[in-house]
VODODREN-872127 format. One line per field, with one value per residue: residue in three letters; x, y, z of N, C-alpha, C in turn; chain; residue number from 1. Coordinates in nm, 3 decimals. Example, Ala and Ser with C-alpha at 12.3 -4.5 7.8 and 13.67 -1.06 7.14 Angstrom:
BEGIN
rest <- Ala	Ser
n.x <- 1.319	1.285
n.y <- -0.569	-0.225
n.z <- 0.780	0.708
ca.x <- 1.230	1.367
ca.y <- -0.450	-0.106
ca.z <- 0.780	0.714
c.x <- 1.320	1.290
c.y <- -0.330	0.003
c.z <- 0.780	0.787
kette <- A	A
nr <- 1	2
***
This chain:
BEGIN
rest <- Met	Thr	Glu	Lys	Thr	Leu	Leu	Tyr	Thr	His	Pro	Ser	Gly	Gly	Phe	Trp	Thr	Ile	Pro	Gly	Val	Asn	Tyr	Lys	Arg	Arg	Ile	Ile	Gly	Ile	Gly	Thr	Tyr	Arg	Leu	Phe	Glu	Gln	Met	Thr	Pro	Ala	Met	Asn	Gln	Glu	Gln	Leu	Ala	Glu	Phe	Tyr	Glu	Lys	Glu	Lys	Gln	Lys	Gly	Asn	Pro	Tyr	Pro	Thr	Asp	Ala	Ser	Leu	Leu	Trp	Thr	Ile	Cys	Thr	Ser	Ala	Tyr	Thr	Leu	Lys	Asn	Thr	Asn	Pro	Gln	Glu	Ala	Glu	Lys	Leu	Lys	Val	Phe	Leu	Lys	Asn	Ser	Phe	Arg	Glu	Tyr	Pro	Asn	Thr	Leu	Thr	Arg	Ile	Ile	Tyr	Asn	Pro	Ser	Gly	Lys	Asp	Lys	Ile	Val	Tyr	Asn	Tyr	Arg	Thr	Ser	Gly	Gln	Tyr	Tyr	Leu	Asp	Ala	Lys	Val	Val	Gly	Pro	Asp	Gly	Gly	Ile	Asn	Glu	Ile	Pro	Asp	Lys	Asn	Ile	Leu	Glu	Lys	Phe	Leu	Gly	Thr	Ser	Asn	Ile	Lys	Gln	Ile	Asn	Glu	Val	Ser	Gln	Trp	Ile	Asn	Asn	Thr	Asn	Met	Tyr	Ile	Trp	Arg	Met	Asn	Leu	Asn	Pro	Glu	Thr	Lys	Asp	Glu	Arg	Val	Ala	Arg	Phe	Asn	Ala	Leu	Asp	Gly	Arg	Phe	Asp	Leu	Val	Cys	Asp	Arg	Phe	Pro	Pro	Ser	Lys	Phe	Pro	Ala	Phe	Arg	Val	Leu	Arg	Val	Asp
n.x <- -2.858	-2.832	-2.765	-2.918	-3.141	-3.470	-3.664	-3.856	-4.020	-4.159	-4.261	-4.459	-4.630	-4.642	-4.398	-4.244	-3.910	-3.775	-3.521	-3.349	-3.539	-3.637	-3.754	-3.849	-4.012	-3.983	-3.718	-3.534	-3.348	-3.226	-3.378	-3.452	-3.743	-4.010	-4.288	-4.601	-4.805	-5.048	-5.304	-5.430	-5.727	-6.046	-6.067	-6.146	-5.980	-5.916	-5.921	-5.719	-5.496	-5.476	-5.421	-5.172	-5.009	-5.026	-4.924	-4.672	-4.531	-4.490	-4.311	-4.414	-4.549	-4.693	-4.948	-4.929	-4.852	-4.957	-4.738	-4.503	-4.590	-4.609	-4.343	-4.223	-4.341	-4.225	-3.952	-3.964	-4.040	-3.809	-3.633	-3.728	-3.613	-3.415	-3.506	-3.708	-3.921	-4.027	-4.086	-4.293	-4.493	-4.525	-4.617	-4.869	-4.992	-4.995	-5.155	-5.402	-5.455	-5.469	-5.708	-5.887	-5.941	-5.751	-5.687	-5.507	-5.269	-5.267	-5.395	-5.593	-5.646	-5.867	-5.888	-6.090	-5.967	-5.639	-5.353	-5.382	-5.363	-5.153	-5.153	-4.935	-4.905	-5.128	-5.252	-5.070	-4.768	-4.578	-4.666	-4.667	-4.672	-4.738	-4.779	-4.977	-5.114	-5.372	-5.616	-5.754	-5.769	-5.905	-5.753	-5.526	-5.192	-4.996	-5.120	-5.215	-5.185	-5.037	-4.794	-4.618	-4.759	-4.760	-4.518	-4.566	-4.741	-4.638	-4.366	-4.214	-4.203	-4.165	-4.297	-4.268	-4.145	-4.337	-4.560	-4.449	-4.422	-4.692	-4.790	-4.656	-4.776	-5.055	-5.102	-5.181	-5.176	-5.125	-5.385	-5.515	-5.744	-5.940	-6.056	-6.205	-6.260	-6.223	-6.357	-6.649	-6.629	-6.382	-6.269	-6.213	-6.032	-5.933	-5.634	-5.580	-5.499	-5.637	-5.686	-5.809	-5.983	-5.943	-5.767	-5.515	-5.550	-5.467	-5.630	-5.771	-5.984	-6.141	-6.380	-6.327	-6.463	-6.497	-6.439	-6.170	-5.930	-5.570	-5.233	-4.954	-4.639	-4.286	-3.995	-3.667	-3.393
n.y <- 3.383	3.595	3.616	3.825	3.853	3.868	3.585	3.369	3.059	2.769	2.483	2.226	2.403	2.755	2.989	3.277	3.354	3.541	3.725	3.886	3.962	4.134	4.057	4.223	4.207	3.959	3.953	3.789	3.817	3.876	3.713	3.463	3.419	3.225	3.310	3.198	3.121	2.984	3.032	2.989	2.792	2.959	3.078	3.137	3.328	3.163	2.906	2.945	2.965	2.701	2.574	2.687	2.573	2.299	2.282	2.408	2.242	2.026	2.125	2.264	2.532	2.813	3.019	3.376	3.655	4.004	4.177	4.034	3.969	4.224	4.302	4.119	4.201	4.455	4.391	4.261	4.474	4.633	4.474	4.475	4.561	4.381	4.160	4.231	4.125	3.906	4.040	4.201	4.010	3.925	4.161	4.192	3.960	4.014	4.247	4.152	3.950	4.088	4.209	4.022	4.042	3.928	3.713	3.736	3.650	3.838	3.992	4.236	4.351	4.554	4.771	4.898	5.104	5.255	5.095	4.916	4.579	4.413	4.117	3.892	3.631	3.484	3.266	3.056	2.855	3.041	3.274	3.609	3.932	4.288	4.583	4.861	5.179	5.153	5.257	5.531	5.802	5.741	5.738	5.867	5.745	5.937	6.143	6.086	6.142	5.976	5.827	5.632	5.402	5.257	5.127	4.921	4.752	4.722	4.704	4.920	5.279	5.443	5.658	5.740	5.516	5.314	5.408	5.405	5.131	5.060	5.208	5.076	4.823	4.879	5.125	5.331	5.529	5.430	5.372	5.381	5.203	5.180	5.122	5.408	5.509	5.417	5.100	5.005	4.763	4.501	4.442	4.242	4.232	4.175	4.231	4.332	4.356	4.547	4.588	4.839	5.024	5.297	5.316	5.172	4.966	4.939	4.755	4.752	4.653	4.429	4.160	3.875	3.619	3.612	3.459	3.417	3.372	3.325	3.445	3.227	3.138	3.055	3.012	2.978	2.978
n.z <- -14.384	-14.098	-13.744	-13.653	-13.816	-13.939	-13.991	-14.191	-14.176	-14.323	-14.250	-14.172	-14.058	-14.065	-13.935	-13.787	-13.710	-13.460	-13.348	-13.066	-12.875	-12.601	-12.317	-12.074	-11.851	-11.721	-11.663	-11.798	-11.987	-12.325	-12.594	-12.852	-13.034	-13.173	-13.369	-13.439	-13.725	-13.702	-13.480	-13.143	-13.069	-13.015	-12.691	-12.343	-12.081	-11.864	-11.980	-12.161	-11.998	-11.902	-12.142	-12.201	-11.996	-12.057	-12.323	-12.306	-12.133	-12.297	-12.473	-12.682	-12.893	-12.719	-12.565	-12.489	-12.267	-12.273	-12.262	-12.346	-12.604	-12.725	-12.711	-12.882	-13.123	-13.140	-13.169	-13.415	-13.578	-13.557	-13.697	-13.954	-14.194	-14.250	-14.378	-14.591	-14.749	-14.605	-14.371	-14.452	-14.496	-14.234	-14.116	-14.238	-14.144	-13.866	-13.856	-13.957	-13.771	-13.527	-13.564	-13.495	-13.231	-13.038	-12.758	-12.443	-12.182	-11.983	-11.701	-11.536	-11.214	-11.087	-10.818	-10.545	-10.405	-10.365	-10.522	-10.832	-10.966	-11.189	-11.358	-11.496	-11.737	-11.646	-11.402	-11.456	-11.450	-11.489	-11.376	-11.254	-11.095	-11.094	-10.901	-10.977	-11.075	-11.264	-11.342	-11.519	-11.764	-12.096	-12.427	-12.685	-12.664	-12.650	-12.531	-12.276	-11.919	-11.752	-11.849	-11.770	-11.721	-11.951	-11.960	-11.783	-11.918	-12.179	-12.164	-12.218	-12.212	-12.419	-12.620	-12.888	-13.011	-12.960	-13.106	-13.361	-13.408	-13.391	-13.608	-13.814	-13.806	-13.829	-13.946	-13.781	-13.478	-13.130	-12.894	-12.558	-12.364	-12.076	-11.736	-11.610	-11.361	-11.016	-10.924	-10.729	-10.602	-10.612	-10.941	-11.215	-11.519	-11.865	-12.052	-12.383	-12.737	-13.001	-13.345	-13.541	-13.802	-13.753	-13.539	-13.321	-13.053	-12.708	-12.495	-12.185	-12.042	-12.095	-12.074	-11.873	-11.927	-12.205	-12.522	-12.737	-13.005	-12.963	-12.997	-13.062	-12.926	-12.908	-12.730	-12.850	-12.808
ca.x <- -2.922	-2.749	-2.833	-3.009	-3.229	-3.604	-3.666	-3.982	-4.005	-4.290	-4.261	-4.600	-4.700	-4.547	-4.363	-4.134	-3.810	-3.748	-3.418	-3.336	-3.659	-3.597	-3.874	-3.805	-4.099	-3.935	-3.574	-3.470	-3.252	-3.267	-3.392	-3.508	-3.876	-4.089	-4.428	-4.663	-4.922	-5.168	-5.336	-5.504	-5.873	-6.105	-6.073	-6.140	-5.847	-5.896	-5.887	-5.590	-5.394	-5.463	-5.356	-5.033	-4.940	-5.022	-4.838	-4.535	-4.467	-4.455	-4.217	-4.488	-4.584	-4.787	-4.996	-4.841	-4.914	-4.953	-4.606	-4.415	-4.640	-4.571	-4.198	-4.196	-4.378	-4.125	-3.830	-3.990	-4.034	-3.669	-3.563	-3.806	-3.532	-3.319	-3.571	-3.829	-4.031	-4.089	-4.140	-4.423	-4.586	-4.551	-4.699	-5.006	-5.042	-5.023	-5.270	-5.524	-5.478	-5.512	-5.848	-5.969	-5.947	-5.684	-5.678	-5.372	-5.263	-5.251	-5.519	-5.587	-5.737	-5.896	-5.926	-6.170	-5.877	-5.499	-5.304	-5.439	-5.265	-5.142	-5.107	-4.878	-4.913	-5.233	-5.282	-4.976	-4.646	-4.499	-4.739	-4.608	-4.757	-4.688	-4.879	-4.973	-5.241	-5.414	-5.730	-5.716	-5.847	-5.878	-5.702	-5.400	-5.089	-4.918	-5.202	-5.249	-5.090	-4.960	-4.732	-4.544	-4.841	-4.724	-4.406	-4.621	-4.807	-4.565	-4.223	-4.148	-4.287	-4.114	-4.413	-4.230	-4.124	-4.465	-4.641	-4.385	-4.461	-4.835	-4.806	-4.608	-4.875	-5.195	-5.108	-5.245	-5.111	-5.188	-5.475	-5.537	-5.880	-5.932	-6.155	-6.172	-6.277	-6.213	-6.485	-6.694	-6.571	-6.276	-6.319	-6.104	-6.047	-5.824	-5.567	-5.564	-5.478	-5.734	-5.654	-5.929	-5.950	-5.902	-5.671	-5.466	-5.585	-5.434	-5.758	-5.746	-6.110	-6.222	-6.437	-6.255	-6.529	-6.501	-6.352	-6.107	-5.802	-5.452	-5.106	-4.870	-4.496	-4.194	-3.855	-3.588	-3.249
ca.y <- 3.459	3.621	3.599	3.937	3.863	3.814	3.468	3.296	2.917	2.708	2.338	2.190	2.525	2.864	3.073	3.371	3.351	3.682	3.738	4.014	3.995	4.167	4.044	4.285	4.175	3.843	3.969	3.665	3.848	3.885	3.579	3.443	3.358	3.198	3.352	3.102	3.166	2.922	3.078	2.893	2.803	3.062	3.036	3.244	3.335	3.044	2.797	2.977	2.931	2.556	2.542	2.727	2.472	2.173	2.290	2.443	2.123	1.939	2.195	2.315	2.674	2.842	3.158	3.469	3.774	4.120	4.238	3.959	3.983	4.354	4.302	4.044	4.291	4.561	4.334	4.237	4.605	4.673	4.390	4.467	4.587	4.273	4.067	4.308	4.045	3.831	4.138	4.243	3.901	3.929	4.279	4.161	3.862	4.082	4.336	4.072	3.876	4.182	4.242	3.914	4.068	3.814	3.706	3.727	3.603	3.951	4.029	4.352	4.350	4.691	4.776	5.016	5.211	5.219	5.050	4.799	4.472	4.356	3.978	3.844	3.484	3.457	3.128	2.960	2.840	3.162	3.391	3.709	4.049	4.419	4.678	4.984	5.250	5.137	5.346	5.660	5.841	5.681	5.832	5.839	5.730	6.060	6.244	6.050	6.202	5.875	5.746	5.520	5.281	5.182	5.041	4.804	4.664	4.703	4.690	5.046	5.398	5.521	5.687	5.743	5.380	5.242	5.452	5.358	4.991	5.062	5.255	4.970	4.715	4.916	5.261	5.420	5.536	5.348	5.427	5.296	5.203	5.120	5.175	5.549	5.536	5.298	5.031	4.997	4.638	4.450	4.410	4.183	4.247	4.121	4.327	4.279	4.453	4.545	4.672	4.890	5.113	5.429	5.320	5.045	4.982	4.858	4.753	4.701	4.637	4.324	4.069	3.747	3.503	3.620	3.361	3.462	3.305	3.392	3.415	3.123	3.167	2.953	3.057	2.873	2.989
ca.z <- -14.278	-13.983	-13.615	-13.630	-13.930	-13.930	-14.078	-14.199	-14.208	-14.346	-14.261	-14.172	-14.020	-14.078	-13.820	-13.801	-13.604	-13.429	-13.244	-12.999	-12.798	-12.464	-12.234	-11.949	-11.738	-11.648	-11.641	-11.845	-12.091	-12.465	-12.650	-12.985	-13.027	-13.293	-13.366	-13.530	-13.800	-13.648	-13.347	-13.063	-13.081	-12.929	-12.551	-12.244	-12.021	-11.781	-12.071	-12.222	-11.899	-11.904	-12.269	-12.182	-11.915	-12.129	-12.440	-12.270	-12.076	-12.409	-12.560	-12.797	-12.886	-12.612	-12.567	-12.419	-12.211	-12.362	-12.260	-12.436	-12.741	-12.780	-12.725	-13.006	-13.233	-13.146	-13.225	-13.557	-13.643	-13.561	-13.794	-14.077	-14.313	-14.273	-14.469	-14.617	-14.803	-14.496	-14.277	-14.505	-14.466	-14.091	-14.088	-14.281	-14.049	-13.739	-13.873	-13.969	-13.647	-13.423	-13.590	-13.438	-13.088	-12.974	-12.614	-12.385	-12.044	-11.892	-11.633	-11.448	-11.100	-11.047	-10.677	-10.507	-10.360	-10.374	-10.651	-10.897	-10.982	-11.323	-11.350	-11.622	-11.747	-11.548	-11.359	-11.512	-11.371	-11.512	-11.327	-11.165	-11.101	-11.052	-10.855	-11.056	-11.085	-11.404	-11.365	-11.575	-11.883	-12.226	-12.525	-12.750	-12.561	-12.640	-12.462	-12.138	-11.825	-11.679	-11.953	-11.712	-11.723	-12.072	-11.921	-11.714	-12.014	-12.305	-12.140	-12.253	-12.214	-12.532	-12.703	-13.030	-13.059	-12.958	-13.219	-13.484	-13.424	-13.418	-13.746	-13.902	-13.809	-13.859	-14.002	-13.684	-13.348	-13.027	-12.791	-12.441	-12.311	-11.942	-11.644	-11.584	-11.218	-10.932	-10.904	-10.591	-10.552	-10.700	-11.075	-11.292	-11.663	-11.947	-12.141	-12.518	-12.843	-13.110	-13.460	-13.606	-13.913	-13.710	-13.429	-13.267	-12.913	-12.591	-12.425	-12.049	-11.970	-12.155	-11.976	-11.873	-11.988	-12.351	-12.588	-12.860	-13.029	-12.910	-13.063	-13.002	-12.938	-12.853	-12.719	-12.914	-12.782
c.x <- -2.825	-2.832	-2.938	-3.104	-3.364	-3.618	-3.802	-3.955	-4.143	-4.274	-4.405	-4.687	-4.602	-4.519	-4.250	-4.040	-3.760	-3.645	-3.425	-3.457	-3.620	-3.721	-3.842	-3.886	-4.047	-3.785	-3.500	-3.378	-3.312	-3.270	-3.448	-3.639	-3.928	-4.232	-4.499	-4.788	-5.052	-5.190	-5.409	-5.652	-5.924	-6.123	-6.089	-6.006	-5.817	-5.852	-5.750	-5.476	-5.371	-5.389	-5.207	-4.956	-4.921	-4.921	-4.693	-4.461	-4.422	-4.347	-4.281	-4.511	-4.696	-4.833	-4.911	-4.920	-4.892	-4.813	-4.509	-4.460	-4.597	-4.420	-4.156	-4.229	-4.274	-3.994	-3.846	-3.984	-3.889	-3.593	-3.627	-3.723	-3.429	-3.374	-3.706	-3.948	-4.103	-4.147	-4.276	-4.529	-4.625	-4.642	-4.845	-5.070	-5.080	-5.148	-5.400	-5.558	-5.524	-5.655	-5.943	-5.981	-5.877	-5.673	-5.532	-5.383	-5.231	-5.387	-5.494	-5.689	-5.752	-5.948	-6.004	-6.084	-5.733	-5.461	-5.382	-5.329	-5.269	-5.081	-5.060	-4.880	-5.011	-5.257	-5.195	-4.856	-4.554	-4.564	-4.653	-4.692	-4.682	-4.804	-4.865	-5.110	-5.284	-5.529	-5.683	-5.797	-5.809	-5.813	-5.575	-5.288	-5.001	-4.992	-5.228	-5.144	-4.995	-4.892	-4.653	-4.625	-4.808	-4.609	-4.458	-4.679	-4.720	-4.415	-4.145	-4.250	-4.241	-4.228	-4.380	-4.214	-4.255	-4.550	-4.579	-4.423	-4.609	-4.863	-4.764	-4.715	-5.007	-5.212	-5.182	-5.160	-5.186	-5.273	-5.480	-5.681	-5.879	-6.046	-6.112	-6.182	-6.261	-6.350	-6.523	-6.643	-6.466	-6.333	-6.202	-6.134	-5.922	-5.765	-5.544	-5.533	-5.587	-5.685	-5.783	-5.887	-5.893	-5.799	-5.625	-5.475	-5.512	-5.558	-5.740	-5.875	-6.201	-6.268	-6.372	-6.329	-6.528	-6.399	-6.302	-5.980	-5.687	-5.330	-5.033	-4.723	-4.415	-4.056	-3.764	-3.438	-3.216
c.y <- 3.479	3.608	3.707	3.960	3.800	3.702	3.401	3.153	2.857	2.557	2.291	2.308	2.639	2.936	3.166	3.354	3.493	3.691	3.874	4.057	4.014	4.171	4.093	4.239	4.058	3.850	3.841	3.691	3.852	3.746	3.581	3.367	3.327	3.244	3.274	3.159	3.107	2.968	2.968	2.896	2.915	3.008	3.159	3.235	3.215	2.926	2.819	2.943	2.780	2.511	2.573	2.618	2.342	2.177	2.321	2.324	2.026	2.000	2.250	2.466	2.697	2.987	3.246	3.582	3.893	4.180	4.167	3.974	4.115	4.362	4.227	4.131	4.402	4.511	4.308	4.368	4.652	4.599	4.390	4.487	4.477	4.169	4.127	4.225	3.969	3.924	4.186	4.137	3.902	4.046	4.253	4.061	3.928	4.170	4.258	4.001	3.967	4.229	4.133	3.928	3.959	3.827	3.706	3.673	3.716	3.988	4.149	4.334	4.495	4.690	4.903	5.133	5.162	5.172	4.930	4.695	4.421	4.217	3.935	3.691	3.429	3.307	3.022	2.949	2.961	3.287	3.480	3.835	4.174	4.502	4.807	5.051	5.247	5.231	5.480	5.690	5.758	5.785	5.786	5.836	5.853	6.168	6.211	6.105	6.102	5.778	5.627	5.391	5.195	5.086	4.912	4.703	4.628	4.684	4.814	5.159	5.494	5.544	5.681	5.601	5.301	5.280	5.413	5.213	4.982	5.107	5.148	4.860	4.761	5.054	5.359	5.424	5.450	5.431	5.330	5.316	5.125	5.171	5.316	5.587	5.406	5.232	5.030	4.871	4.591	4.403	4.361	4.190	4.191	4.232	4.261	4.393	4.436	4.637	4.710	4.983	5.245	5.434	5.179	5.056	4.885	4.866	4.684	4.679	4.531	4.224	3.931	3.630	3.500	3.526	3.416	3.381	3.386	3.355	3.304	3.156	3.051	3.014	2.944	2.885	2.937
c.z <- -14.160	-13.857	-13.593	-13.747	-13.901	-14.033	-14.073	-14.242	-14.224	-14.364	-14.272	-14.133	-14.014	-13.947	-13.858	-13.683	-13.583	-13.317	-13.174	-12.919	-12.651	-12.375	-12.094	-11.829	-11.656	-11.619	-11.682	-11.963	-12.230	-12.526	-12.791	-12.971	-13.167	-13.269	-13.476	-13.597	-13.746	-13.504	-13.270	-13.103	-12.991	-12.787	-12.462	-12.172	-11.932	-11.868	-12.134	-12.128	-11.895	-12.031	-12.262	-12.109	-11.993	-12.243	-12.404	-12.210	-12.184	-12.498	-12.685	-12.785	-12.785	-12.623	-12.476	-12.354	-12.304	-12.371	-12.354	-12.581	-12.802	-12.800	-12.851	-13.127	-13.251	-13.207	-13.375	-13.635	-13.660	-13.671	-13.933	-14.204	-14.341	-14.371	-14.506	-14.666	-14.693	-14.389	-14.322	-14.479	-14.318	-14.056	-14.124	-14.184	-13.917	-13.751	-13.878	-13.838	-13.534	-13.445	-13.542	-13.286	-13.007	-12.823	-12.569	-12.244	-11.947	-11.833	-11.543	-11.336	-11.054	-10.903	-10.644	-10.461	-10.370	-10.513	-10.701	-10.912	-11.126	-11.310	-11.488	-11.621	-11.643	-11.528	-11.429	-11.418	-11.387	-11.458	-11.236	-11.179	-11.055	-11.002	-10.935	-11.050	-11.231	-11.438	-11.418	-11.700	-12.005	-12.316	-12.591	-12.647	-12.548	-12.562	-12.316	-12.041	-11.760	-11.775	-11.898	-11.709	-11.844	-12.045	-11.858	-11.812	-12.134	-12.286	-12.178	-12.243	-12.324	-12.631	-12.851	-13.085	-13.064	-13.078	-13.353	-13.512	-13.459	-13.561	-13.845	-13.916	-13.870	-13.920	-13.910	-13.557	-13.246	-12.931	-12.674	-12.393	-12.180	-11.857	-11.604	-11.437	-11.141	-10.916	-10.756	-10.523	-10.653	-10.832	-11.160	-11.442	-11.733	-12.033	-12.276	-12.614	-12.948	-13.222	-13.531	-13.719	-13.865	-13.600	-13.396	-13.116	-12.821	-12.503	-12.290	-11.970	-12.032	-12.049	-11.985	-11.936	-12.141	-12.413	-12.722	-12.882	-12.971	-12.994	-12.988	-13.028	-12.880	-12.848	-12.764	-12.889	-12.643
kette <- A	A	A	A	A	A	A	A	A	A	A	A	A	A	A	A	A	A	A	A	A	A	A	A	A	A	A	A	A	A	A	A	A	A	A	A	A	A	A	A	A	A	A	A	A	A	A	A	A	A	A	A	A	A	A	A	A	A	A	A	A	A	A	A	A	A	A	A	A	A	A	A	A	A	A	A	A	A	A	A	A	A	A	A	A	A	A	A	A	A	A	A	A	A	A	A	A	A	A	A	A	A	A	A	A	A	A	A	A	A	A	A	A	A	A	A	A	A	A	A	A	A	A	A	A	A	A	A	A	A	A	A	A	A	A	A	A	A	A	A	A	A	A	A	A	A	A	A	A	A	A	A	A	A	A	A	A	A	A	A	A	A	A	A	A	A	A	A	A	A	A	A	A	A	A	A	A	A	A	A	A	A	A	A	A	A	A	A	A	A	A	A	A	A	A	A	A	A	A	A	A	A	A	A	A	A	A	A	A	A	A	A	A	A	A	A	A	A	A	A	A
nr <- 1	2	3	4	5	6	7	8	9	10	11	12	13	14	15	16	17	18	19	20	21	22	23	24	25	26	27	28	29	30	31	32	33	34	35	36	37	38	39	40	41	42	43	44	45	46	47	48	49	50	51	52	53	54	55	56	57	58	59	60	61	62	63	64	65	66	67	68	69	70	71	72	73	74	75	76	77	78	79	80	81	82	83	84	85	86	87	88	89	90	91	92	93	94	95	96	97	98	99	100	101	102	103	104	105	106	107	108	109	110	111	112	113	114	115	116	117	118	119	120	121	122	123	124	125	126	127	128	129	130	131	132	133	134	135	136	137	138	139	140	141	142	143	144	145	146	147	148	149	150	151	152	153	154	155	156	157	158	159	160	161	162	163	164	165	166	167	168	169	170	171	172	173	174	175	176	177	178	179	180	181	182	183	184	185	186	187	188	189	190	191	192	193	194	195	196	197	198	199	200	201	202	203	204	205	206	207	208	209	210	211	212	213	214	215	216	217	218	219	220	221
***
């Protein structure tokens, strides 16, 4: 195996090693991550943040925000031809797991006026945020007028690349679902991905108390 090869390992629990992950949101450079087959138990976002802190301090796999998760998926797609057999296993795992409505550590604070706030790694030691206008129409990402919002959530606004990754995972293009109008009072929601038969969704309006499993990752370089 070379440094730029997608690699699957199955000791006591399986994981894929994915190099070349460029997590732009934290400006921490390109790194190698492991994505684990075993997801977290079903938790709401508050519980997921506590789990993140506990596990990361021990050096164990931890849950992630939507931006890092998508960047890992993009890197895996880029490397799919380096190890086709393992890439196929990963694709099936991702498709099935995204159908469980996995939770993330990305929260959106919708404001009555002005810009909204996107919180990454919500309530963890790695928390940071960006101001952005998240409110807007739902629809296919190639149809929405404000394509720059994709950069805020996915680390890229490259529509062609995003849909290629979405097609690889779920055989569908990506859609975005969000609040269409400003709320009367501040309203907080969770960003997640959902894989359905007819589309692959970036959902930006899920309710924080909802409990779902989450992907676990670990940076290893």
